[in-house]
DRENDREN-551486 format. One record per residue (C-alpha): residue in three letters; x, y, z. Coordinates in steps of 0.5 Angstrom, whole numbers. Each point is the difference from the previous one (the first is absolute). Layout:
BEGIN
{site 'ALA',{X,Y,Z}},
...
//
This chain:
BEGIN
{site 'MET',{186,558,-94}},
{site 'PRO',{7,1,0}},
{site 'SER',{4,3,-6}},
{site 'PRO',{6,-3,-3}},
{site 'ASN',{3,6,-1}},
{site 'THR',{6,3,5}},
{site 'GLY',{-3,1,7}},
{site 'GLN',{3,5,6}},
{site 'ARG',{7,-1,2}},
{site 'GLY',{2,-4,-8}},
{site 'SER',{-4,-6,3}},
{site 'ARG',{-6,-3,-5}},
{site 'TYR',{-2,-3,6}},
{site 'LEU',{-1,6,5}},
{site 'ASP',{-6,3,-5}},
{site 'PRO',{-1,7,1}},
{site 'GLU',{-9,-1,0}},
{site 'ILE',{2,-6,4}},
{site 'LEU',{4,4,5}},
{site 'SER',{-5,7,0}},
{site 'GLU',{-6,-5,2}},
{site 'LEU',{3,-3,6}},
{site 'GLY',{4,7,2}},
{site 'PRO',{-7,3,3}},
{site 'LEU',{0,-6,4}},
{site 'ASP',{6,1,4}},
{site 'VAL',{-4,1,7}},
{site 'VAL',{-3,-7,-1}},
{site 'VAL',{7,-3,-1}},
{site 'ARG',{4,2,6}},
{site 'GLN',{-7,-2,3}},
{site 'ILE',{2,-7,-3}},
{site 'VAL',{7,1,1}},
{site 'GLU',{-1,1,8}},
{site 'GLY',{-5,-5,0}},
{site 'MET',{4,-6,-3}},
{site 'ARG',{6,3,6}},
{site 'VAL',{-5,1,5}},
{site 'GLY',{-3,-7,0}},
{site 'MET',{7,-3,-2}},
{site 'HIS',{4,2,6}},
{site 'ARG',{-8,-1,5}},
{site 'SER',{0,-7,-3}},
{site 'HIS',{7,-3,-1}},
{site 'LEU',{6,5,2}},
{site 'ARG',{3,-2,7}},
{site 'GLY',{5,7,4}},
{site 'PHE',{-1,4,-6}},
{site 'SER',{3,7,1}},
{site 'THR',{-4,6,3}},
{site 'ASP',{6,5,-2}},
{site 'PHE',{-4,5,-2}},
{site 'THR',{1,3,-7}},
{site 'ALA',{-4,4,-5}},
{site 'HIS',{-7,3,1}},
{site 'ARG',{-5,-1,-6}},
{site 'PRO',{-7,5,-1}},
{site 'TYR',{-6,-4,3}},
{site 'VAL',{-4,-3,-6}},
{site 'PRO',{-7,-2,2}},
{site 'GLY',{-1,-8,2}},
{site 'ASP',{7,1,5}},
{site 'GLU',{0,-2,7}},
{site 'THR',{-2,7,4}},
{site 'ARG',{5,-3,6}},
{site 'ARG',{6,1,-5}},
{site 'ILE',{-1,7,-1}},
{site 'ASP',{5,5,3}},
{site 'TRP',{-3,4,4}},
{site 'LYS',{6,5,3}},
{site 'LEU',{1,0,-8}},
{site 'TYR',{-7,3,-1}},
{site 'ALA',{0,4,5}},
{site 'ARG',{5,4,-3}},
{site 'THR',{-2,0,-7}},
{site 'GLY',{-7,-1,0}},
{site 'ARG',{0,-6,-4}},
{site 'TYR',{0,-8,1}},
{site 'TYR',{6,-4,-1}},
{site 'ILE',{1,-7,0}},
{site 'LYS',{7,-3,4}},
{site 'LEU',{4,-5,-3}},
{site 'PHE',{5,-4,3}},
{site 'GLN',{7,-4,-2}},
{site 'ALA',{-4,-6,-2}},
{site 'GLU',{-6,3,-4}},
{site 'THR',{5,4,-4}},
{site 'ASN',{3,-7,-3}},
{site 'PHE',{-6,-2,-5}},
{site 'THR',{3,-4,-5}},
{site 'ALA',{-4,-4,-6}},
{site 'ASN',{2,-6,-5}},
{site 'LEU',{-3,0,-6}},
{site 'LEU',{0,-6,-4}},
{site 'LEU',{-2,-1,-8}},
{site 'ASP',{-1,-7,-3}},
{site 'ALA',{3,1,-6}},
{site 'SER',{-2,-7,-3}},
{site 'VAL',{-3,-1,-6}},
{site 'SER',{-8,0,2}},
{site 'MET',{2,6,2}},
{site 'ARG',{0,3,-7}},
{site 'TYR',{-7,-2,-3}},
{site 'ALA',{-5,6,-2}},
{site 'SER',{-6,-1,-4}},
{site 'GLY',{0,8,0}},
{site 'LYS',{5,5,-1}},
{site 'ILE',{4,-1,7}},
{site 'SER',{3,-7,3}},
{site 'LYS',{-1,-3,7}},
{site 'LEU',{7,2,0}},
{site 'GLU',{1,7,-2}},
{site 'TYR',{-6,1,4}},
{site 'ALA',{4,-2,6}},
{site 'LYS',{6,4,-2}},
{site 'TYR',{-4,7,0}},
{site 'MET',{-3,-3,7}},
{site 'ALA',{6,-1,2}},
{site 'ALA',{4,7,-1}},
{site 'SER',{-6,3,2}},
{site 'LEU',{-1,-3,7}},
{site 'ALA',{9,1,1}},
{site 'TYR',{-1,7,-2}},
{site 'LEU',{-5,1,6}},
{site 'ILE',{3,-3,5}},
{site 'VAL',{7,4,-2}},
{site 'ASP',{-4,6,0}},
{site 'GLN',{-2,-1,7}},
{site 'HIS',{8,0,2}},
{site 'ASP',{-1,-9,1}},
{site 'SER',{4,-5,-3}},
{site 'VAL',{-2,-4,-6}},
{site 'GLY',{4,-6,-4}},
{site 'ALA',{-2,-5,-4}},
{site 'GLY',{2,-6,-4}},
{site 'VAL',{-2,-3,-7}},
{site 'PHE',{-1,-7,-1}},
{site 'ASP',{-2,-6,-4}},
{site 'GLY',{3,-7,2}},
{site 'GLU',{5,3,3}},
{site 'LEU',{1,7,3}},
{site 'GLN',{2,5,-7}},
{site 'GLU',{3,6,4}},
{site 'TYR',{-1,3,7}},
{site 'ILE',{0,7,3}},
{site 'GLU',{2,1,6}},
{site 'PRO',{-5,4,4}},
{site 'THR',{1,8,1}},
{site 'SER',{-4,7,2}},
{site 'SER',{5,3,-5}},
{site 'LYS',{-4,2,-6}},
{site 'ALA',{5,-3,-4}},
{site 'VAL',{-2,-7,0}},
{site 'LEU',{-7,2,-5}},
{site 'SER',{6,0,-5}},
{site 'ARG',{2,-6,2}},
{site 'LEU',{-6,-2,0}},
{site 'SER',{-3,2,-7}},
{site 'HIS',{7,-3,-4}},
{site 'ALA',{-2,-6,5}},
{site 'LEU',{-8,-1,-3}},
{site 'GLU',{4,3,-7}},
{site 'GLN',{4,-6,0}},
{site 'ALA',{-4,-5,3}},
{site 'GLN',{-1,-7,-5}},
{site 'SER',{-5,-5,0}},
{site 'LYS',{3,-7,1}},
{site 'PRO',{-4,-6,-1}},
{site 'ARG',{-2,-2,7}},
{site 'THR',{-1,3,8}},
{site 'ASP',{1,-2,6}},
{site 'VAL',{-4,5,5}},
{site 'ALA',{1,-4,6}},
{site 'ALA',{7,-1,0}},
{site 'MET',{1,8,-1}},
{site 'LEU',{-4,1,6}},
{site 'HIS',{4,-5,4}},
{site 'GLU',{6,4,-3}},
{site 'PHE',{-3,6,2}},
{site 'ALA',{-2,-2,7}},
{site 'ARG',{8,-3,1}},
{site 'ARG',{3,7,-3}},
{site 'MET',{-4,5,4}},
{site 'SER',{4,1,6}},
{site 'ARG',{-5,5,3}},
{site 'ARG',{-7,0,0}},
{site 'GLY',{-4,4,-5}},
{site 'VAL',{-5,-1,-6}},
{site 'VAL',{0,-4,-6}},
{site 'ILE',{-5,2,-6}},
{site 'LEU',{-1,-6,-5}},
{site 'PHE',{-2,2,-7}},
{site 'SER',{-1,-7,-4}},
{site 'ASP',{-6,-4,-3}},
{site 'LEU',{2,-6,5}},
{site 'PHE',{0,-5,-6}},
{site 'ASP',{4,-5,5}},
{site 'HIS',{-1,-6,5}},
{site 'THR',{-6,4,4}},
{site 'GLU',{3,-4,7}},
{site 'ALA',{7,1,-2}},
{site 'PHE',{-2,8,0}},
{site 'ILE',{-4,0,6}},
{site 'GLN',{6,-3,3}},
{site 'GLY',{4,6,-1}},
{site 'LEU',{-5,5,2}},
{site 'SER',{0,-5,6}},
{site 'HIS',{8,1,1}},
{site 'LEU',{-1,8,-2}},
{site 'ARG',{-5,1,6}},
{site 'PHE',{4,-5,6}},
{site 'ARG',{6,4,-2}},
{site 'GLY',{-5,6,2}},
{site 'HIS',{0,4,-7}},
{site 'THR',{-7,3,-2}},
{site 'VAL',{-2,-3,-7}},
{site 'ILE',{-4,4,-6}},
{site 'VAL',{-2,-5,-6}},
{site 'PHE',{-2,4,-6}},
{site 'HIS',{-2,-6,-4}},
{site 'ILE',{0,2,-7}},
{site 'MET',{-4,-3,-5}},
{site 'ASP',{-2,2,-7}},
{site 'PRO',{-9,1,-1}},
{site 'TYR',{1,-5,-5}},
{site 'GLU',{2,-5,5}},
{site 'LEU',{-5,2,5}},
{site 'GLU',{-6,0,-5}},
{site 'PHE',{2,-5,-6}},
{site 'PRO',{-4,4,-5}},
{site 'LEU',{2,-5,-6}},
{site 'GLN',{-4,-2,-6}},
{site 'GLY',{0,-6,-5}},
{site 'MET',{7,-5,0}},
{site 'ARG',{6,3,3}},
{site 'ARG',{7,-3,1}},
{site 'PHE',{2,0,8}},
{site 'GLN',{7,0,1}},
{site 'GLY',{4,1,8}},
{site 'MET',{4,5,0}},
{site 'GLU',{5,-3,4}},
{site 'ASN',{1,-7,-4}},
{site 'GLU',{-6,-4,2}},
{site 'GLY',{-2,-2,-7}},
{site 'GLU',{-6,2,-4}},
{site 'THR',{-7,-2,-2}},
{site 'ILE',{-5,1,-6}},
{site 'THR',{-8,1,2}},
{site 'HIS',{-6,4,1}},
{site 'ALA',{0,6,5}},
{site 'SER',{-7,-1,2}},
{site 'ARG',{2,-8,2}},
{site 'ILE',{5,2,5}},
{site 'ARG',{-3,8,2}},
{site 'ALA',{-4,-3,6}},
{site 'SER',{6,-4,2}},
{site 'TYR',{5,5,-1}},
{site 'LEU',{-4,5,5}},
{site 'ALA',{-1,-5,5}},
{site 'GLU',{7,-1,0}},
{site 'VAL',{2,7,0}},
{site 'GLU',{-4,1,5}},
{site 'GLY',{2,-5,5}},
{site 'PHE',{6,2,-2}},
{site 'ILE',{-1,7,3}},
{site 'ASN',{-4,-2,6}},
{site 'GLN',{5,-4,2}},
{site 'ILE',{6,5,0}},
{site 'LYS',{-5,5,3}},
{site 'ARG',{-1,-4,6}},
{site 'ALA',{7,-3,2}},
{site 'CYS',{2,8,-1}},
{site 'ALA',{-6,1,4}},
{site 'LYS',{2,-6,6}},
{site 'LEU',{8,4,0}},
{site 'LEU',{-2,7,1}},
{site 'VAL',{2,1,-7}},
{site 'ASP',{-2,6,-5}},
{site 'TYR',{-3,-3,-6}},
{site 'VAL',{-2,4,-7}},
{site 'LEU',{-3,-3,-6}},
{site 'VAL',{1,5,-5}},
{site 'ASN',{-3,0,-7}},
{site 'THR',{5,3,-5}},
{site 'ARG',{-6,4,-4}},
{site 'GLN',{0,4,7}},
{site 'PRO',{4,6,-1}},
{site 'VAL',{6,-1,4}},
{site 'GLU',{0,7,4}},
{site 'THR',{-8,-2,2}},
{site 'ALA',{3,-7,2}},
{site 'ILE',{5,3,5}},
{site 'ALA',{-5,5,2}},
{site 'SER',{-5,-4,2}},
{site 'TYR',{5,-5,4}},
{site 'LEU',{2,6,4}},
{site 'VAL',{-6,3,1}},
{site 'GLN',{-3,-8,2}},
{site 'CYS',{7,0,5}},
{site 'SER',{-2,7,3}},
{site 'MET',{-7,-1,2}},
{site 'ALA',{1,-7,3}},
{site 'ARG',{5,4,4}},
{site 'THR',{-5,6,2}},
{site 'MET',{-5,-6,2}},
{site 'ARG',{5,-3,5}},
//
C-alpha cells in the first residue's frame, strides 16, 4: 500500500515501492502502448503518415510482419519499425476529486488511491516516451495540464494532485463531454472515479468520446465497505454529496444496498462493453501496484489472443 512519505522525484504520489513493482513490467507496458496505438490506427484513423521515424526492440506479442528484416540481417536482432503516427501516442488522465472520493474505511481514501494510480500510470507513459496530460475535476475542471512527453510533466502532475481539493459535487459526464471537444487529435482517456453521478449521463459522455474516436479506460474506484457493506448495528448513513442522512440498523438495508450496488456496477459494465470501453473495478483494499499490473497483464493477454 502506498506510503505517505515523499517518493521519487520529490512526489508523494510517485511512490518508489509502487514504481519498483511496476518496473519489471516494462515489456508488458510497451506491448500495451503499442497495442493501443495499433488498435486506434487500424480502427479509427484515416490517411495517417507512413513516414518512418524510429525502431524499437521486438517484444513477444508484436506482429512479425512489422519486423525490420534488413536491420535483423545487419545486427542479428529483431526490431519493429515505428512510423510518424505511431510515435504520437497521447493520454489524458481524468481524476474525479469530488467529496465522495474522499471516503475511506481504512488508511487510504478513494481519492488518494486514484492519485497514486494516476501518478504511476503517468510515469509509465512518459517513460515510454509518449505524451500524457491530466485534468482534475469535481463539478468543474479544477486544473488541466496539457499533454507532453517531457518528464517535467511529472512534477506538474504531482503538484496538481497534491493541490486537488474535494468539492461537494461532481459532474463526470460534463468532463467527458468537455474532453471529447477539447482533444483535437484522437488519443486515450483514462478516468479515475467512483462514478457516483447520473449513470445515464455518464454513459452518454462515454459515447461522445468513443464517437470522436478516442480509446477510453475507466478505473472504477470503490472502497471495500462500499462493495461489501460489513457494517453492524444501528448506524447513521450520510450522503457525501448533499443527499441527506438516515439512521437505521445496518442489517435492514444490507441486502437491498448490495443489490443496488451490483445493479449499478453491472449497468456500467454493460455500457462499457457495448461501447468497447475498458472497464476496471478497483477495490482500494488491493495494493495500487497490483491493480495496475493486473490490468496491464490482462490487456497484454487479450492482445496476444487477437
